[in-house]
C-alpha positions as CSV (number, residue, x, y, z in Angstrom):
1,M,2.8,1.8,39.7
2,S,-0.7,3.0,40.4
3,T,-2.7,2.1,43.5
4,D,-5.2,0.2,41.4
5,R,-2.4,-2.1,40.0
6,I,-0.9,-2.6,43.5
7,L,-4.2,-3.6,45.0
8,T,-5.0,-5.9,42.1
9,A,-1.6,-7.6,42.5
10,I,-2.1,-7.9,46.3
11,G,-5.6,-9.4,45.6
12,V,-4.2,-12.0,43.2
13,L,-1.4,-12.9,45.6
14,L,-3.7,-13.2,48.6
15,A,-6.1,-15.3,46.6
16,I,-3.3,-17.7,45.8
17,V,-2.0,-17.8,49.4
18,A,-5.6,-18.3,50.7
19,A,-5.9,-21.4,48.6
20,F,-3.0,-23.0,50.3
21,V,-3.0,-21.5,53.9
22,A,-6.0,-22.2,56.1
23,L,-7.1,-19.1,57.9
24,E,-10.6,-18.4,59.2
25,W,-10.4,-14.7,58.2
26,W,-9.6,-15.0,54.5
27,A,-13.0,-14.1,53.3
28,V,-13.0,-10.9,55.4
29,I,-9.5,-10.0,54.4
30,L,-10.3,-10.5,50.7
31,V,-13.6,-8.6,50.7
32,L,-12.0,-5.7,52.6
33,L,-9.2,-5.6,50.1
34,G,-11.9,-5.4,47.4
35,L,-13.7,-2.7,49.2
36,L,-10.5,-0.7,49.6
37,S,-9.7,-1.1,45.9
38,G,-13.3,-0.2,44.9
39,F,-13.3,3.0,47.0
40,L,-9.8,4.1,46.0
41,S,-10.3,3.4,42.3
42,P,-14.0,3.7,41.5
43,L,-15.3,2.4,38.1
44,T,-16.9,5.3,36.3
45,D,-17.9,3.4,33.2
46,M,-21.3,1.5,33.4
47,A,-19.9,-1.3,31.2
48,A,-17.0,-1.8,33.5
49,R,-19.2,-1.9,36.6
50,T,-21.5,-4.5,34.8
51,G,-18.5,-6.5,33.7
52,Y,-17.2,-6.7,37.3
53,T,-20.6,-7.7,38.5
54,V,-20.9,-10.5,36.0
55,A,-17.3,-11.6,36.8
56,A,-18.1,-11.8,40.5
57,I,-21.1,-14.0,39.8
58,A,-19.8,-16.1,37.0
59,L,-16.2,-16.8,38.1
60,P,-17.1,-19.2,40.9
61,T,-19.5,-21.1,38.7
62,I,-16.9,-21.5,36.0
63,A,-14.2,-22.4,38.5
64,D,-16.2,-25.3,39.8
65,A,-15.6,-27.1,36.5
66,L,-11.8,-27.0,37.2
67,D,-12.3,-29.6,39.9
68,A,-12.3,-32.2,37.2
69,I,-8.5,-31.6,36.7
70,P,-6.6,-34.1,38.8
71,M,-4.4,-32.7,41.6
72,A,-4.5,-29.1,40.5
73,G,-8.1,-28.5,39.9
74,S,-9.2,-27.9,43.4
75,Y,-6.5,-25.4,44.0
76,L,-7.3,-23.5,40.8
77,N,-11.0,-23.5,41.8
78,A,-10.1,-22.1,45.2
79,I,-7.8,-19.4,43.8
80,I,-10.5,-18.2,41.3
81,D,-13.2,-18.4,44.1
82,N,-11.0,-16.3,46.3
83,F,-10.3,-13.7,43.7
84,A,-14.1,-13.5,43.0
85,V,-14.5,-12.5,46.6
86,V,-12.1,-9.6,46.0
87,I,-14.1,-8.6,42.9
88,A,-17.3,-8.8,44.9
89,G,-15.8,-6.2,47.3
90,I,-15.0,-4.0,44.4
91,V,-18.6,-4.4,43.1
92,I,-20.1,-3.6,46.5
93,A,-17.9,-0.5,46.9
94,N,-18.9,0.8,43.4
95,F,-22.5,0.1,44.1
96,L,-22.3,2.2,47.3
97,L,-20.5,5.0,45.5
98,V,-23.2,5.1,42.8
99,I,-26.0,5.2,45.5
100,V,-24.3,8.0,47.4
101,S,-23.7,10.0,44.2
102,R,-27.4,9.6,43.3
103,L,-28.5,10.7,46.7
104,M,-26.2,13.8,46.5
105,E,-27.6,14.7,43.1
106,S,-31.2,14.5,44.4
107,E,-30.3,16.8,47.3
108,A,-28.9,19.4,44.9
109,A,-32.0,19.4,42.7
């Protein structure tokens, strides 16, 4: 199993746990996991980077509609919101890697 798959599975698992277990540090833990995943498995395709960015923005908005489901909706909303934080960490890591690579290219020129 690749590192990317392992970190994705951990991200999903922690997003679920964070929806049920109150902890002040969940946001930090989830974004750090996303950053780690983004730095270890950078997205090289521009379409993939754009897709992750759109997902990080759109998922919480879409998840808000799940609150209408009795009993389970708020938990589903929280799980998707938590996973969006992991995705945001991946997006930030990839953004930083692109900036660094562009700066390195301009130094070489």
